[in-house]
ROMAR-476757 format. One line per 5 residues: number of its first residue (from 0); their letters; for each residue x, y, z of C-alpha. Coordinates in Angstrom, 2 decimals. Each point is the difference from the previous one (the first is absolute). Layout:
N
NUM = A = X/Y/Z; ...;
REM end
This chain:
710
0 = MSRTL = -22.67/-7.75/-60.15; -3.77/0.09/0.25; -2.04/-2.66/1.79; -1.90/-0.75/-3.22; 3.18/-0.67/-1.96;
5 = KLCLL = 1.53/-2.11/2.78; -3.08/-2.21/0.16; 0.02/-0.43/-3.75; 3.67/-0.94/0.02; -0.72/-2.68/2.60;
10 = AASCT = -3.05/-1.44/-1.76; 0.01/-0.75/-3.70; -3.76/-0.28/0.19; -0.37/3.60/1.11; -3.05/1.37/-1.71;
15 = GATVS = 1.57/3.39/-0.50; 0.74/-0.09/-3.63; -0.56/1.18/-3.49; -2.90/-1.49/-1.85; -0.06/1.69/-3.36;
20 = LPAVA = -2.87/-0.78/-2.26; 1.42/-2.01/-2.87; -1.67/0.54/-3.33; -3.37/-1.68/0.18; -0.46/-1.35/-3.45;
25 = QTVSE = 3.37/-1.63/-0.36; 0.00/-3.77/0.20; 1.63/-1.47/3.06; 2.93/-1.34/-2.00; 0.78/3.33/-1.68;
30 = EIVVT = 2.79/2.09/1.48; -0.71/3.56/1.11; 2.89/1.89/-1.60; 1.13/3.33/1.45; 2.79/2.49/-0.61;
35 = ARKRE = 0.46/1.23/3.57; 3.77/-0.52/-0.32; 0.25/1.38/-3.56; -0.09/-3.49/-1.53; -2.78/-2.45/-0.69;
40 = ESVQD = -0.38/-2.67/2.67; -2.67/-1.86/1.94; -1.53/1.97/2.84; 0.64/-3.03/2.23; 3.77/0.40/-0.55;
45 = VPIAI = 0.20/3.68/0.94; 1.20/0.76/3.58; -2.35/2.98/0.29; -3.46/0.37/1.49; -1.77/0.58/-3.29;
50 = SVIGA = -3.64/-0.17/-1.07; -0.99/-0.55/-3.61; -3.30/0.77/-1.69; -0.28/-1.33/-3.54; -1.99/1.24/-2.98;
55 = QQIKD = -2.72/-2.62/0.43; -0.44/0.84/3.66; -0.25/3.71/-0.81; -2.84/-0.83/-2.40; -1.72/-2.52/2.27;
60 = MKLAN = 0.00/2.28/3.04; -0.92/3.15/-1.96; 2.98/1.95/1.32; -0.45/3.46/-1.45; 2.73/2.20/1.51;
65 = VDDIA = 3.44/-0.60/1.45; -1.30/0.90/3.46; -2.44/-2.96/-0.21; 2.85/-2.40/0.72; 0.25/1.38/3.53;
70 = GILPN = -3.15/-1.87/0.96; 1.26/-3.45/-0.95; 3.67/-0.11/1.08; 1.13/-0.41/3.62; 1.74/2.98/1.60;
75 = VVNSG = -0.67/2.14/-3.09; -2.49/2.83/0.53; -0.80/3.39/-1.44; -1.39/3.05/1.75; -2.41/1.39/-2.57;
80 = GGQGG = -0.16/3.70/-0.65; 0.08/-0.02/-3.77; 1.30/2.61/-2.49; 3.53/-1.20/0.54; -0.58/-0.15/3.75;
85 = DTFAI = -0.29/-3.78/0.28; 2.84/-1.32/2.14; 1.11/-3.62/0.01; 1.45/-1.55/3.14; 1.91/-3.29/-0.01;
90 = RGLST = 0.78/-1.56/3.40; -0.97/3.29/1.63; 2.46/2.09/-2.00; -1.43/2.84/-2.07; 0.44/3.63/-0.92;
95 = TSNNP = -2.86/2.33/0.87; 0.18/3.59/-1.14; -1.69/2.25/-2.55; 3.33/1.56/-0.91; 1.56/0.04/-3.50;
100 = GFETG = 3.48/-0.13/1.55; -0.73/-3.11/2.07; 0.26/-3.22/-1.99; -1.69/-3.29/0.73; 1.86/-2.84/1.73;
105 = IGMYI = -1.71/-2.69/-2.12; 1.41/-0.15/-3.52; -2.29/-0.45/-2.99; 1.44/-1.54/-3.18; -1.55/-0.67/-3.39;
110 = DEVYI = 2.11/-2.38/-2.11; 2.92/0.76/2.36; -0.34/3.77/-0.52; -0.30/1.99/3.21; -3.08/2.24/0.15;
115 = GRQFA = 0.91/3.16/1.84; -3.48/1.20/1.00; -2.23/-1.38/2.73; -3.23/0.32/-1.99; 1.08/-3.11/-1.97;
120 = FVTPI = -1.37/-2.02/2.93; -3.59/0.91/-0.90; 0.12/-0.48/-3.77; -1.96/-2.86/-1.64; 1.41/-3.49/-0.35;
125 = FDLQR = 0.29/-0.38/-3.74; 1.49/-2.52/-2.44; 2.15/-1.69/2.65; 1.72/-3.37/0.02; 0.52/0.02/3.76;
130 = IEVLR = 0.49/2.10/3.12; 2.86/-0.76/2.37; -0.02/1.46/3.52; 3.37/-0.25/1.75; 0.04/0.58/3.75;
135 = GPQGT = 2.88/1.63/1.82; 2.84/2.20/-1.32; 0.85/-0.69/-3.66; 2.73/2.57/-0.47; 2.71/-2.32/-1.35;
140 = LFGRN = -1.62/-0.71/-3.36; -3.01/2.33/-0.13; 1.70/3.08/1.38; -1.52/3.26/1.13; -2.98/0.31/2.30;
145 = TIGGA = -0.62/-3.70/0.69; 0.68/0.16/3.72; -3.32/-1.68/0.80; -0.33/-2.18/-3.09; -0.71/0.08/-3.72;
150 = ISLTT = -3.03/-0.53/-2.21; 1.06/-1.21/-3.44; -2.48/-0.09/-2.90; 0.87/-2.05/-3.07; -2.04/0.77/-3.12;
155 = RAPSD = -0.93/-2.57/-2.63; 2.53/-0.32/-2.79; -1.06/-0.29/-3.66; -0.89/-3.56/-1.01; 1.50/-2.10/-2.79;
160 = TFEAS = -3.45/-0.80/-1.40; -3.08/2.10/-0.61; -2.02/0.70/3.16; -2.99/2.23/0.59; -2.11/0.59/3.08;
165 = AQVSA = -2.64/2.48/1.07; -2.26/0.51/2.98; -2.76/2.35/1.06; -1.47/0.49/3.47; -3.01/1.80/1.40;
170 = GEYNL = -1.08/0.50/3.59; -1.42/2.19/2.69; 0.81/3.71/0.21; -0.23/0.04/-3.81; 3.20/-2.00/-0.40;
175 = IEGGF = 1.07/-0.53/-3.60; 3.36/-1.59/-0.70; 1.47/-1.38/-3.18; 3.34/-1.13/-1.30; 1.78/-1.96/-2.70;
180 = RLSGP = 3.37/-1.52/-0.84; 1.44/-0.92/-3.39; 3.26/-1.86/-0.45; 1.56/-1.91/-2.85; 2.96/-1.54/-1.75;
185 = IGGSL = 1.24/3.32/-1.35; 1.48/0.63/3.46; -2.37/2.59/1.38; -2.99/0.42/2.27; -2.54/2.74/0.61;
190 = SAQIR = -2.37/0.28/2.94; -2.38/2.59/1.37; -2.48/0.38/2.83; -2.64/2.57/0.91; -1.89/0.22/3.27;
195 = ERDGF = -2.86/2.29/1.07; -1.88/-0.15/3.30; -1.96/2.51/2.06; 1.38/0.94/3.38; -1.05/-1.64/3.25;
200 = LKDFA = -0.24/3.40/1.71; -2.76/2.39/-1.12; 0.10/3.78/0.50; -3.47/1.29/0.86; 1.08/3.64/-0.41;
205 = TGADY = 1.79/-0.02/-3.37; -1.43/-3.16/-1.56; 3.48/-1.46/-0.52; 1.02/-3.53/0.92; 3.42/-1.00/1.30;
210 = NGQSS = 2.18/-3.08/0.51; -1.00/-1.27/-3.43; 2.04/-1.19/-2.96; 0.60/1.43/-3.45; 3.16/-1.28/-1.65;
215 = INTRA = 1.67/-1.03/-3.25; 2.97/-2.37/-0.17; 1.94/-1.07/-3.10; 3.19/-1.95/-0.66; 1.90/-1.05/-3.11;
220 = SFVFE = 2.90/-2.45/0.09; 2.41/-1.22/-2.65; 2.60/-2.77/-0.11; 2.87/-0.20/-2.51; 2.61/-2.75/-0.18;
225 = PSDAV = 2.82/0.99/-2.37; 1.79/-3.28/0.79; -0.39/-3.12/2.11; 2.10/1.67/2.71; -1.70/3.40/0.18;
230 = RIRAA = -3.56/0.90/0.96; -1.30/3.58/0.09; -3.31/0.96/1.57; -1.46/3.50/-0.16; -3.20/1.21/1.63;
235 = VDYYE = -1.94/3.22/0.38; -2.96/0.60/2.31; -2.42/2.82/0.74; -2.44/0.52/2.87; -2.37/2.79/0.95;
240 = DDNVD = -2.87/0.44/2.40; -2.32/2.71/1.29; -0.67/-1.65/3.34; -0.67/1.98/3.16; 0.55/-2.81/2.48;
245 = SMMDI = 1.15/1.65/3.21; -3.19/1.66/1.23; -1.02/-0.50/3.63; -3.29/0.13/1.94; -0.70/1.97/3.18;
250 = RGGAL = -0.34/-2.37/2.95; -0.47/2.51/2.81; 1.48/3.03/1.72; -0.16/3.68/-0.84; -1.62/-0.35/-3.44;
255 = AAADT = -2.36/-2.87/0.81; -3.06/2.24/-0.47; 1.06/0.71/-3.61; -0.52/-3.65/-0.98; -2.92/-1.73/1.72;
260 = YPVSK = 0.21/-3.18/-2.08; 1.39/-3.05/1.85; 3.42/-1.07/-1.26; -1.53/-3.26/-1.22; -2.07/1.96/-2.55;
265 = RRIGT = 3.19/1.13/-1.74; -1.27/3.55/-0.53; 1.97/3.22/0.37; -0.54/3.66/-0.85; 2.75/2.34/-1.18;
270 = NFKSF = 0.14/3.60/-1.21; 1.71/-0.78/-3.33; 0.67/-2.97/-2.26; 3.36/-1.53/0.79; 1.98/-1.39/-2.92;
275 = GSRES = 3.05/-2.13/-0.66; 1.86/-1.64/-2.86; 3.06/-2.15/-0.57; 1.99/-0.78/-3.12; 2.92/-2.32/-0.64;
280 = LGGMV = 2.03/-0.72/-3.13; 2.96/-2.34/-0.16; 2.22/-2.01/-2.27; 2.72/-2.60/0.48; 2.48/-2.02/-2.04;
285 = RVDAD = 1.47/-3.23/1.31; 2.87/-1.85/-1.68; 0.92/-3.57/0.95; 3.20/-1.32/-1.55; 1.63/-3.41/0.43;
290 = LGWTN = 3.74/0.66/-0.10; 0.88/-3.65/0.50; 1.89/0.33/3.24; -2.63/2.30/1.52; -3.34/1.67/-0.68;
295 = LVSIS = -0.35/3.75/-0.51; -3.18/1.87/0.95; -0.60/3.68/-0.70; -3.22/1.81/1.03; -0.53/3.63/-1.05;
300 = ALRRH = -3.15/1.87/0.96; -1.49/3.48/-0.19; -3.19/0.95/1.84; -2.14/3.05/0.69; -2.71/0.40/2.63;
305 = ETKGL = -2.33/2.91/0.68; -2.67/0.48/2.64; -2.21/2.96/0.76; -2.93/0.57/2.29; -1.90/2.41/2.23;
310 = LDQDF = -1.92/-1.37/2.99; -2.44/1.49/2.47; 2.09/-0.84/3.05; -2.78/0.58/2.55; -2.44/-2.13/-2.05;
315 = SVADI = -2.94/2.25/0.91; -2.13/2.82/-1.43; 1.93/2.45/2.18; 2.87/2.03/-1.44; 2.72/-1.26/2.32;
320 = SFTGR = 2.83/-1.56/-1.96; 1.11/-1.40/-3.32; 3.28/-1.51/-1.13; 1.40/-0.65/-3.43; 3.10/-1.27/-1.70;
325 = TEKQE = 1.46/-0.21/-3.46; 2.90/-2.40/-0.31; 2.10/-0.80/-3.07; 2.69/-2.65/0.06; 2.38/-1.34/-2.62;
330 = QFSQE = 2.43/-2.85/0.52; 2.68/-1.85/-1.93; 1.56/-3.27/1.13; 2.68/-2.26/-1.40; 1.06/-3.38/1.33;
335 = IRLQS = 2.73/-2.23/-1.43; 0.85/-3.36/1.51; 1.87/-3.22/-0.69; -1.59/-3.26/1.14; 1.23/-3.56/0.20;
340 = PANAS = -1.48/-2.56/-2.40; -2.94/-2.07/1.28; 0.68/-3.01/2.24; 3.59/1.04/0.76; 1.38/-1.28/3.32;
345 = FSYVV = 1.42/3.48/0.57; -2.65/2.59/-0.80; 0.54/3.74/-0.03; -1.51/3.34/-0.93; 2.16/3.13/-0.27;
350 = GAYYF = -1.07/3.33/-1.35; -0.31/3.76/0.05; -3.06/2.23/0.30; -0.77/3.66/-0.61; -3.20/1.92/0.78;
355 = HEELD = -0.77/3.65/-0.73; -3.18/1.77/1.10; -1.39/3.50/-0.41; -3.03/0.88/2.10; -1.85/3.32/-0.07;
360 = SITTA = -2.89/0.60/2.40; -2.28/2.86/1.00; -2.04/-0.46/3.18; -2.89/2.27/0.95; -1.40/0.20/3.55;
365 = NLGAD = -2.93/2.25/0.78; -1.95/1.09/3.08; -3.36/1.37/-1.06; -2.05/3.02/0.99; -1.93/-1.99/2.62;
370 = VLGSP = 3.21/-0.40/2.03; 1.83/3.33/-0.06; -2.56/2.30/-1.62; 1.72/0.06/-3.36; 1.60/-2.73/-2.14;
375 = ETAFT = 3.69/-0.45/0.68; 2.22/-2.23/-2.12; 3.53/-1.35/-0.01; 1.73/-1.02/-3.24; 2.97/-2.35/0.28;
380 = TADVN = 2.28/-0.78/-2.93; 2.48/-2.84/0.34; 2.24/-1.30/-2.78; 2.06/-3.10/0.82; 2.74/-1.37/-2.27;
385 = SDSWA = 1.51/-3.37/0.92; 2.86/-2.11/-1.30; 0.72/-3.49/1.27; 2.88/-2.28/-1.00; 0.56/-3.55/1.20;
390 = LFGNV = 2.37/-2.95/-0.45; -1.25/-3.38/1.16; 0.77/-3.68/0.00; -1.44/-3.24/1.33; 1.49/-3.51/0.02;
395 = EVDLS = -1.17/-3.46/1.04; 2.28/-3.01/0.42; -1.07/-3.63/0.30; 2.05/-1.55/2.79; -1.66/-3.35/-0.66;
400 = ERLAI = -3.09/-1.36/-1.72; -2.05/1.06/3.03; 1.78/3.07/1.40; 0.59/3.42/-1.50; 1.09/3.39/1.27;
405 = GGGLR = -0.41/3.38/-1.61; -0.03/3.72/0.45; 0.46/3.34/-1.62; 0.96/3.63/0.41; -1.19/3.24/-1.51;
410 = YTAEN = 1.55/3.44/0.28; -2.38/2.86/-0.73; 0.88/3.67/-0.42; -2.92/2.46/0.13; 0.09/3.69/-0.78;
415 = KDLDF = -3.12/2.16/0.34; -0.62/3.73/-0.45; -3.06/1.90/1.16; -1.10/3.44/-1.18; -2.70/1.19/2.39;
420 = AQTLS = -2.12/3.10/0.52; -3.23/0.80/1.81; -2.12/3.08/-0.64; -3.21/1.22/1.61; -3.01/1.80/-1.37;
425 = PGAFL = -0.06/3.72/0.99; -0.53/0.37/3.73; -0.21/-3.74/0.60; 0.73/-1.60/3.38; 0.91/3.26/1.73;
430 = LPILG = -2.16/-0.80/3.03; 1.94/-1.38/2.97; -0.88/-3.62/-0.78; 3.32/-1.83/0.07; 1.19/-2.55/-2.47;
435 = IAIEV = -2.58/0.19/-2.79; 2.25/1.27/-2.79; 2.73/2.57/-0.41; 1.71/1.80/-2.85; 3.16/-1.86/-1.06;
440 = PALRN = 2.29/1.71/-2.52; 1.55/-2.16/-2.71; 2.59/-2.35/1.45; 1.96/-3.08/-1.04; 0.81/-3.13/1.98;
445 = STDEG = 2.20/-2.88/-1.11; 0.78/-3.46/1.30; 2.86/-2.27/-1.04; 0.08/-3.52/1.41; 1.80/-3.27/-0.61;
450 = EWSGN = -1.01/-3.20/1.78; 0.46/-3.77/-0.10; -2.81/-2.53/0.04; 0.14/-3.74/-0.40; -1.06/-3.47/1.01;
455 = AYINY = 1.33/-3.43/0.97; -1.79/-3.34/0.17; 0.39/-3.75/0.32; -2.22/-2.58/-1.73; -0.44/-3.64/0.91;
460 = KPTED = -2.06/-2.52/-2.00; -0.39/-3.26/1.95; -2.16/-1.25/-2.89; -0.96/1.27/-3.44; -3.32/1.21/1.45;
465 = ILAYA = 1.26/1.90/3.06; 2.06/3.19/0.24; 1.08/1.43/3.35; 1.78/3.33/0.12; 1.28/2.69/2.34;
470 = SYSRG = 0.85/3.50/-1.18; 1.15/3.45/1.05; -0.60/3.14/-2.05; 0.88/3.64/0.43; -2.34/2.58/-1.49;
475 = YKAGG = 0.59/3.68/-0.70; -2.36/2.79/-1.04; 1.47/3.32/-1.02; -0.81/3.25/1.72; -2.27/2.64/-1.46;
480 = FNATV = -1.63/3.36/0.54; -3.01/1.63/1.61; -1.32/1.19/-3.35; -3.51/1.00/1.03; -1.72/2.74/2.03;
485 = IGTTP = 1.99/0.92/3.10; -0.95/2.21/2.91; 3.34/0.75/1.68; 3.19/1.65/-1.18; 2.18/-2.79/-1.42;
490 = SDLSF = 3.65/-0.36/0.91; 0.28/-3.07/-2.22; -2.79/-1.63/-2.02; 1.85/-3.29/-0.44; -0.07/-3.19/2.03;
495 = AAEFV = 2.52/-2.85/-0.02; -0.10/-3.62/-1.13; -1.66/-2.81/1.95; 1.18/-3.59/0.45; -1.41/-3.47/0.66;
500 = DSYEI = 1.71/-3.20/1.17; -2.19/-3.03/-0.73; 0.44/-3.58/1.20; -2.12/-2.78/-1.50; -0.37/-3.77/0.10;
505 = GLKTS = -2.22/-1.91/-2.37; -1.20/-3.38/-1.14; -1.45/-0.75/-3.45; -1.54/-3.42/-0.52; -1.90/-1.97/-2.63;
510 = WMNDR = -2.01/-3.13/0.79; -2.12/-2.69/-1.66; 1.55/0.30/-3.44; -0.18/3.78/0.22; -3.73/0.02/0.80;
515 = VRLNI = 0.80/1.85/3.24; 2.45/2.84/0.53; 0.64/1.42/3.45; 2.38/2.93/0.48; 0.97/1.49/3.35;
520 = AAFHI = 2.15/2.99/0.99; 0.75/1.83/3.24; 1.78/3.33/0.34; 1.52/2.57/2.33; 0.60/3.54/-1.29;
525 = DYADK = 1.97/2.87/1.59; -0.82/3.46/-1.33; 2.50/2.85/0.60; -0.26/3.74/-0.73; -3.59/-0.54/-1.14;
530 = QEQSL = -1.38/2.84/-2.08; -3.19/1.14/1.74; -2.44/2.90/-0.14; 0.02/2.06/3.19; -2.49/2.77/0.76;
535 = VGTTF = 1.67/3.42/0.16; -2.54/2.77/0.55; -2.92/-1.02/-2.19; 2.03/-1.63/-2.78; 1.89/-3.28/-0.24;
540 = IVNNA = 3.76/-0.06/-0.47; 1.89/-3.17/-0.96; 3.13/-0.74/1.98; 2.07/-2.96/1.19; -1.89/-0.29/3.23;
545 = ASADS = -0.46/-3.65/0.82; 1.30/-3.50/0.37; -2.29/-3.00/-0.33; -0.17/-3.80/0.08; -2.28/-2.42/-1.83;
550 = DGFEI = -0.38/-3.71/0.74; -2.32/-2.54/-1.51; -0.65/-2.76/-2.48; -1.97/-1.04/-3.07; -1.40/-3.37/-1.07;
555 = ELFAR = -1.31/-0.68/-3.49; -1.73/-3.12/-1.28; -0.94/-1.23/-3.46; -1.88/-3.28/-0.39; -1.66/-1.80/-2.89;
560 = PTDQL = -1.63/-3.07/1.54; -1.81/-0.81/-3.28; 0.29/1.18/-3.59; -3.15/2.07/0.51; 0.77/1.64/3.37;
565 = TIMGG = 2.68/2.55/0.84; 0.48/1.45/3.50; 2.33/2.79/1.08; 0.52/1.71/3.30; 2.32/2.23/1.94;
570 = IGYTD = 0.46/1.34/3.50; 2.37/2.69/1.22; 0.93/1.51/3.35; 1.92/3.23/0.55; 1.00/1.64/3.28;
575 = AKYGT = 1.43/3.33/-1.10; 0.80/2.64/2.64; 2.03/3.14/0.36; 3.05/-0.26/2.19; 0.90/3.64/0.55;
580 = YLGCS = -2.23/2.74/-1.38; 0.12/3.07/2.24; -1.61/2.82/-1.98; -2.83/-1.41/-2.08; -2.42/2.84/0.86;
585 = VDGDG = -0.77/2.76/2.48; -2.65/0.22/2.70; -2.41/2.87/0.71; 2.72/1.95/1.78; 2.41/-0.36/-2.89;
590 = DPVAC = 2.17/-2.55/1.82; 1.42/-2.96/-1.95; -1.79/-3.36/0.16; 1.93/-3.27/-0.11; -1.18/-2.99/-2.03;
595 = SGNRL = 2.68/-2.42/1.24; -1.45/-3.50/0.33; -3.02/0.76/-2.20; -0.96/-2.18/-2.95; 1.06/1.07/-3.47;
600 = QNAPR = -2.55/1.61/-2.28; -1.97/-2.31/-2.29; 1.47/-3.13/1.60; -2.79/-2.45/0.93; 0.99/-2.95/2.15;
605 = WTASL = -1.91/-2.66/-1.93; -0.81/-0.42/-3.69; -1.52/-3.12/-1.53; -1.66/-1.21/-3.17; -1.59/-3.13/-1.43;
610 = AGRFE = -0.94/-0.52/-3.64; -1.38/-2.89/-2.00; -1.21/-0.94/-3.44; -2.01/-3.01/-1.14; -0.45/-0.97/-3.65;
615 = QPISD = -2.41/-2.67/-1.26; -0.55/-1.09/-3.62; -3.64/0.30/-0.98; 0.44/-1.44/-3.50; 2.79/-0.61/-2.48;
620 = NLTGF = 0.07/3.70/-0.91; -1.15/1.67/3.19; 1.49/0.36/3.50; -1.55/1.66/3.03; 2.07/1.68/2.69;
625 = LGGDI = -0.49/1.46/3.46; 2.62/2.05/1.81; 0.37/2.29/2.94; 2.37/1.50/2.51; -0.19/1.37/3.52;
630 = SYRDG = 2.59/2.34/1.47; 0.48/1.39/3.49; 2.20/2.73/1.37; 0.30/1.26/3.54; -0.52/3.61/0.88;
635 = AYVSS = 3.01/2.30/-0.19; 0.73/3.54/1.13; -0.08/2.85/-2.49; 2.75/1.95/1.76; 2.93/-0.61/2.29;
640 = LNNPN = -2.00/1.56/2.87; -2.06/-3.22/0.09; -3.23/1.89/0.63; -2.72/-2.71/0.14; -2.50/2.41/-1.57;
645 = YLHEK = 1.91/0.00/-3.29; 0.50/-3.46/-1.44; 0.26/-2.07/-3.10; -2.83/-2.12/1.39; 0.13/-3.77/0.01;
650 = RTIVN = -2.06/-1.55/-2.74; -0.98/-3.29/-1.63; -0.68/0.21/-3.73; -1.63/-2.76/-2.06; 0.06/-0.16/-3.80;
655 = AQVGI = -1.54/-2.62/-2.29; -0.20/-1.04/-3.66; -2.21/-2.54/-1.81; -0.29/-0.72/-3.70; 0.44/-2.25/-2.99;
660 = EGAEG = 2.83/-0.43/-2.48; 0.17/-1.43/-3.51; 2.38/-2.61/-1.34; 3.68/0.88/0.41; -1.01/3.29/1.63;
665 = RWRLT = -1.17/1.51/-3.30; -2.67/1.97/1.81; -0.98/0.63/3.59; -3.03/1.49/1.74; 0.58/1.04/3.62;
670 = FWGKN = -2.35/1.44/2.58; 2.03/1.64/2.76; -0.45/1.76/3.30; 2.44/1.98/2.08; -0.46/0.60/3.73;
675 = IFDND = -3.22/-1.97/-0.32; -0.93/0.46/3.68; 0.44/3.78/-0.35; 2.58/0.51/2.74; 0.26/3.76/0.68;
680 = ASELS = 3.11/0.20/2.17; 1.93/3.26/0.09; 2.93/-0.17/-2.38; 1.46/3.28/1.28; -0.94/2.63/2.57;
685 = FDFLG = 1.54/3.16/1.44; -0.69/3.35/1.65; 0.32/3.37/-1.73; -0.75/3.29/1.78; -2.26/-1.73/2.52;
690 = TDYTM = -2.01/-2.13/-2.44; 0.26/-3.78/-0.33; 0.13/-1.46/-3.51; -0.12/-3.54/-1.34; 0.14/-1.97/-3.23;
695 = LVAPR = -1.82/-3.34/-0.15; 1.16/-3.06/-1.89; -1.63/-0.47/-3.39; -3.62/-1.19/0.33; -1.48/-3.17/-1.43;
700 = TLGVE = 0.07/-0.07/-3.79; -1.46/-2.61/-2.33; 0.64/-0.47/-3.68; 0.43/-2.25/-2.99; 2.88/-0.54/-2.42;
705 = LGFSF = 0.10/-1.61/-3.45; 3.35/-0.94/-1.49; 1.30/-1.60/-3.19; 3.40/-1.34/-1.05; 1.27/-1.40/-3.29;
REM end
């Protein structure tokens, strides 16, 4: 057991804990209701380290994309990279690979529907009721690919009365954003959002700009109640963008002379215009039925995602390299469960789950004429079909008014098939340069796995305002395939499952008539058979190469000392290191390099945030407000090699809002600023063919928003 966890067990006042940001605009007496355990309950009664961001807080803090939440929640970070390359890490656990056959370890859910593609992490926040971030393995109830945690988005349901709202924003970099929502007693709602903004990175050679935004988002939802005991909700959503948000800037090295602008100028020059697009279409039907003795829930969903792009991989005017990918994915999921009625002394959830996915990808990797004298290209096709079945159950028993125990099990069977081939342009890669790319005739790989996951916990409530808990959870993430460009003859393109054992203690408290909430959690995590990228030749191959441990804590505070002032804060600490990792790379002589004892990728030690909002009536029909937040994250290594030259640099970001609001919130005028002190830390950096590249955090942006609601 780690020193951190032992100390926290000995001292209830240990400051290693989970301080989620409760929804800002809720009054102190209003419960924050979550569905982390597949039923509605107060967040203060859930024995899970969970952070909640409500609809009002999303609006007040101008949270635009899902990855924005990483700046305000302890021990939750993202790596940047864009175009589906953003990678979330929770408590140091993440999945880092640009590989269609390598799935993320953080599960994303919209209205309890699993989203099978990683680019969902960088889509806009839109028409949401709340965001729940669950730390640690969530495999019992959430299922596949939640070994590090889950991010659950709950959209706004249609209202019983007529509601209408609209907002428009304008800002620097030619930002224009608008949206509306209509909902009414007929049982339906319709919402849409459009966003346009120039890129932060300008191309002096082609005139293009990159890392901008151009997106459309729509959602329609319907509710039908054929009887008092049955409620049916259906929803359909569509999203598209033409963003190119993964472009880098030359920082130094072999190509430094090709770009003489300092990185801080955010100027690059390339030899062609890179492009990218994403599209998503989905629909779901949920049925809730009260059977008297139990409640039945059925959730059926069908989704399709498509991404395509072509990027100048050397980010210079030289003809050195480009990469591209087209990826099409379709998924179907069905969940059926039985749940105990509310407030039962014996509560349970039992159910079955099925998930089917078809993924087709074509990856292009090119070395240009300036490298080998003529352009040489590899084309990799990889089609992955997956089927996953699961049976699960969770129970909780009240042993007394103060003491309860609970736990659950899930059995998951995963079957995956890969059809793979790699072809080369005529005469490509025939020079004796090892490991760039090789011809691979059509081949098929298959995996067939069955594994158990589960959890157990004990809750104790010495008073109505205090919950203490201890829990154990077992997480499982299925194996996959190396479904991208490879440079060595494959004997097997598959890799096996990985596992996590997580131990957690926590304390959730409410004080001063619920004007203060303080939540604390400490954890120890053992990672086995960790799926990691290892350098083989000049390409990365995923294998089960490592073991790892992560220890730490989170503390989260919500306080409302007066009716006008709200304060929130959080602090997190993570010490995440590899145990055994013998072959993470090779040295100049081709000998293997060990990364045992190194820190995990994208795992900063410290994260912290502080936010506040002050409201003051100016007249009977007018209220002024002032809000802001400051977030800090430590530096973290980009790769398992822990090279100090390549970091997610530490940064402190400050955002602010000021404005006025009409009676009952009928209208609102907000002036806002993001990164108002213009921090230009490196979000991501790496080396490619002797050149150093970096991507800076988004620069300072200022703007104004006008909103109406009826």
